N, C-alpha and C positions, 0 to 999 in steps of 0.2 A: 732741348727736346728729349735727349736721351735720359736726362735725370728725371724729367716729368713722367716719361714712360715707365721708368723703374719704380718711381713713387706710386703711379697709378696701378701698376701690376701688384705692388705690395698691398695697397689698399684693397684691391679686389680679392687678393688671396686671404687677407684678414677678415674681410666681410663674409667670404664664403665659409671660412672656418667658424666664425661667430654664428652664422646662420645654421650651420650643421650642428654645433654644440647646442644652440637654442632648441632645434628640432628634436635632438636626442634627449635633452632634459625634459622637454614637454612630453615626448613619447613615454618616457619612464614614469612621469607623474600621472599621465593618463592611465597607464596600467595599474599603478598603485591605487588611484582613485576608483578604478573599476572593482577593487576589492570590497568597496562599501565601508561599513562600520568598522571592520577589522583594521583598516588603515586610517580612516578619517578621525575616529575618536582619539587614538593615540597621538595623531598629528595635532588636533586641537588642544589636547592636554599639554603637549610639549610647547605649543605657541603660547598658551595661557601661562605656563610656568615661566617661560622666557620673559613675557610681558611683566609678570609680577616681580621677577628678579631684577629687571632693568629699573622699573619705576620704584621699587623698594630702595635701591641705591640712590635714585634721584631724591626721594623723600628724606632719606638719611642725611645727604650731604647739603640739602637745602634747609636743614634745621627745622623741618616740619615736625619731626619726632626726636625724642631724646636718645633712643637706642635703636639698633638695627632691627631687633624683634618687633618693635612697634611699627617700624617702617614697613616691615614685611607684611604685617597684619593690615596696615592701612591700604597697601596696594592690593592685597588679596580680597578684602571686603569690597573695594571699589570696582574690581573686575567682575565680581559676582553680583553685587547689589548696587545699582546706580544711585539709589536713595542715600547711600552713605555719604555721597559727596555733597549733599545739601547742607551739611554742617560745617563745611570748609569756609574759612574766612581769608580775605586778602586775594588780590587779583592773581598773584603767582601760584598760590595753592589751588585756586579754582581752575586755572589753566592746565596745571599738571593733572588734577583730578578729572577734568573734562576729557583729556586725552586717554587717561586709563579707563574711564567709563565707556568711552567710544570704542576702544579696543575690546573691552568686555562684551559690549552689545553685539559687535560683529562676531565674536567667537560663539556666543550663545545662540545668535540667529542662525549661524551655519550649523551648529549642533542640532538645534531643533528641526531645521529644514531637512538635515540628513536623516534624522530619526523618523520624521514623517514620511519622507520618500521611501525609506526602508520598509516601514509598516505598510505603506500603499502597495509596494511591490510584492510584499509577502501575502497580502490579502488577494491580490490578483493571481498569485501562484496557487493559493489555496482554492480559488474559484475555478481555475483551469483544471485542477485535480492531478497535479504532477508530483505531489508530495509522497513520501514513502509511507507505507502502511506497516505498523508494528502490531500484529495480532498473533494469536496462537489458537490452533484447532479450529480455524475458520474455513469456510467454503468459498472457493474462488470460482467465479463465472467469467469466462473469457468469451468475448463477442457479444452480438446483439441479435435478437430475433423476437417475433411476437410471442414465442413460447416462454420467454424469460419471466413473464409475470406469473404464469402458472408454476414454474419451477420455484420462484421465490415464495409464493404462497405455500407450497408444500414444504419447503425448507423451514419456513416459519413455524408450521405446525410440528415438524419433527424436532425442532429446537426447544420446544416449550419445557422439556425436562432438563435441558442443558443449562449450565451456568455461564452467563455473559456470552452468548453465541453471536457470531457475526458473519455477514455475507459480503464479500468484496467483489465488485464488478469492474472489469477492465474492458472498455470499448473505445472505439475511435470517435464515437459521438461526443457532442459537447456535454460537459459534466452537469451544467445547470439544467439542460434539456432532459437528460437522463433522470435526474432527481425529480424534476417536475412530473414526468410520465409515470415514474414508480409511485410518487406520492398520490397521484390521481387513481392509479389502479390498485394499490395496496393501501387500504385505509388504516389498518392496524397491524403493525409489525410486532406487536407483543414485546417479548424480551429480546428480539433479534435486532441488532444494529446493521443497517444497510449502508455500506461504504462504496462510493463511486469514484473511479479514477479514469482519466483520459489517457489513452495511449494505444499502441499497436500490440495486439496479442502475439504477434510473430517476433517481436523485438525482445531479446534477452534483457536488455537494459530496462525496458518497461516492466517485464515480468518480474525482475528482481525487486522492484519496488513493492510487490505484493506479499512479500515474505512467503514464497511458495514452499520453502523447506519446513515451515511450521504449520502448513495448511493440512486440514483433515482430509479434504478432497478437492479435486479440480474438475469443473465441468466446462467442456468446450462446446459452444453452440455452433451450428452450421449457418453461416451467413447467407443472406438472400441475394447471392450473385451467381454469375456463371462459374461453373467448376468450383463449388464451395468446398469440396473435399480436399482440394489442394491446399487451401488455407488451413483447414483443420489439421492436416498432416504436418505442415510447416510449423504450426503452433506447438504440436506435440514435440517435434524435433527441437524447438527452441527451449522447451521446458526440460527435456531430458539431457540436452547437450550443454546446459549452463555449467560453466567451469566452477561456479560456486555452489552447486547443488550438493545435498547431503548424500550419504551412501545408501540410506534407506529407500525403498521403492515408493514412488508417488502412487496416489490412488486417483487415476484419471478416467473420467467418463466422457466419451466424445461421440458426437452425432455424425453419422455418415449417410450421404444421400444415395450413392450408387454402390451396389454390391461389387461391381467390377474393381473398385478401388480398395476393397477390403484387404487384399493380400499386401499391398503396399503399406496400408495403414497399420496392419499388424506387425510388419517389419519395423516401422517407425516407432510404434508404441511398445513393442516387446511385451514383457509380462507386467508392465505398469499401466496399461490402458485397456479399457473395455469399450467396445464400439456398439452403438445402438442405431438401428435402422428405423428411425421414427416413422417415416411414411409407410414403410412396409408393415411394421407392427400395427399401425393404426388400420391399414387396409385388412389385415388378418382379423383383427378384433371386430371390425365391422362385419366381415363375412361370417365369422363364428357367431356373433350376436344375432344375425339373421336366422341362423339355423337353431339356436338355443335361446329360447325366451328367458330373460332374467340374467343371462351371462354378463351382460354389460354392468349390471348392478353389482354382481359379485366382484368383477375386475376393478371396478371403481373403488369398492370398499377396500380391496386388498392392496391397491396401488396408491391409495390416498393415506397421508399421514394422520388424517383426522380420525381414522378408525383403526382397527387392528392392523398390524403390519407384518411383513415377512422379514425375518432376521436370519443371519448365518452366525453360528456360534461354535467354537471349539470347546468340548468338554472332555477333559482328561479322564474324568471318572467313568466315562462311557467307553473308553478305548478297550477293545477286546470283547465287548458285549454286542448283542445283536440289535438290529433295528427294532425288533419287537420289544426288547428291554427299554430302548430309548423312548418309545411311544408312551409307556407307563411310568416314566421317571419324572414327569412334570405334572403339576396340578393346575397351573395358571396359564398354560400355553399348549399348543398342539404341534406335534412333530409331523411334518409332511414329507421329509426327504432327507437326502444327504448330498453334500458336495465333497467329492473325493479329492485326494491330495493333488491329483493332476488337473483339477478344475472341472471334471466331469460332474454334471448335476443329475441326480436320480430322484425322481419324484415317486414316492410310494414304492421303494424297491421291495424285493421279497423280504418277508419277515425275518428270515434266517441270515440275512446279510450282516456280515461282521463289520464293526466300526474299527477302522485301523488308525494308526497314529497320523496326525495332520488331517484327518477327515473332519468335516464340520457338519453339524446337524442343521437342518432348515426347519424353522418353526414359525408359527403364526402366533403373535403375542400382542397385547395391548401396548406395551412398551418394553424397552430392552431390560428395564429393571424387574420385569415380571418373569424373566427366564431364569428360574431358580430350580435346581434339582430338588425333588421331593425327598424329605428325610425318611419317609415311611417306606418308599420303594425305589430302589435303584436297579431292579431287575436281577435275575439269577446270574451268577458267574458262568461264563461259557467254558 
C-alpha cells in the first residue's frame, strides 16, 4: 500500500508538472500568435524550410534523384506546387510526394488565411478611423456640432489658393456616419481633402494621431452637452500638455459658451488660444443689423472666404512709418487698422500713429497673395 501511495504521488506530481509546462508553452505561443504576421510568416517559412530539408534527405536516400541538389529542388517544388507530383512514378515516390504536397497545402492554406485575416482587420481599423494622420499645414477640427458644416465650407473656400490642403476632424461619432453627413452637406470640397477620425478630443493619445505639431491651426467646437466649456478647456490642456509637442506655439481657436468661464479658459490656453463667444457675437450682430440696414450684408462679405477677407500681416518695410503711410502703400488691398505687439487691435487709429516692431497691419484683400507693397509709394520716412 505504501509503495502504491508513493507511485500515485509521483504520478500526480509529474502530471501537474506536465500540465503546468503545457499551459506555459501554450500561453507563450498565444502571445506570439497575437503578434500576427510578424510572427506567423517567419514561423511558416521555418516550418516550410524544415519540411523541405527533411524530405530532400528522404528523396536523396531513396534514390529518387542522383544528387542532393536535385533532391532539394524536388522537395521545394512539391511544397509550393502540388501539380509537380503528378509526374512521379511508382508507389513509393507517390507516397513521399503526397506527404510533401499535403504539408505544402497546409502551410500555404495557413499563410493565405493569415493574410486574409490581417487584411480584414486592417480594413476594419481603417473604417473605425483609428489610424494615424500624416499631414502638414492642415486644419484640425476637434469635436462636433451643427456649425461644423459652415466651418468646413468656409475653410474649403479659403484653401482654394493653397496647395494640397486638408481638414482633419476628430470626433467621438462613428467615422462612417460623419463621412456620410459631410458628403450630404458638402457637395464639392474642391481641392481640399476632408479626413475623419474617431476618438476622444480630450485624449492625448488620440490627439497625437492627428499630427498636431504640423498643423496650421486647431479649431475646438463647443459640444451640445451640459457644461460644454469644461470639455473645451480639457481639450486645450490635452493639446498644450502633450509631452511630445513642439516648442512653437499652437494656433488654437476655441468656442466658449459662458463668459464666466473665460478666465479659466485663458489660463488654460495661455498665449496659444483665442476664444470666441459664438452665441454672444451672433446676438450682437442681430442687434446691430436691426439698427443699421445692410450691415449684415457687409459682415457676411467680410467674414466669408468667398469674398474679400481680413488679413493680419507684418511688414518690416513699414516699421517706423505712420498709419497714414501704410494706407497709401498698397494698390490692391485696403489698410483698416493695426494689431499692436501686445495683441491690442486698433481699427482706424489716428493717422499719425507710428508702426513699431512686431506690430501688424490689418488689411482687407481678395487673397493673401494680393497684399503686396506698392513700388511707387511706400510713404515718407518719419
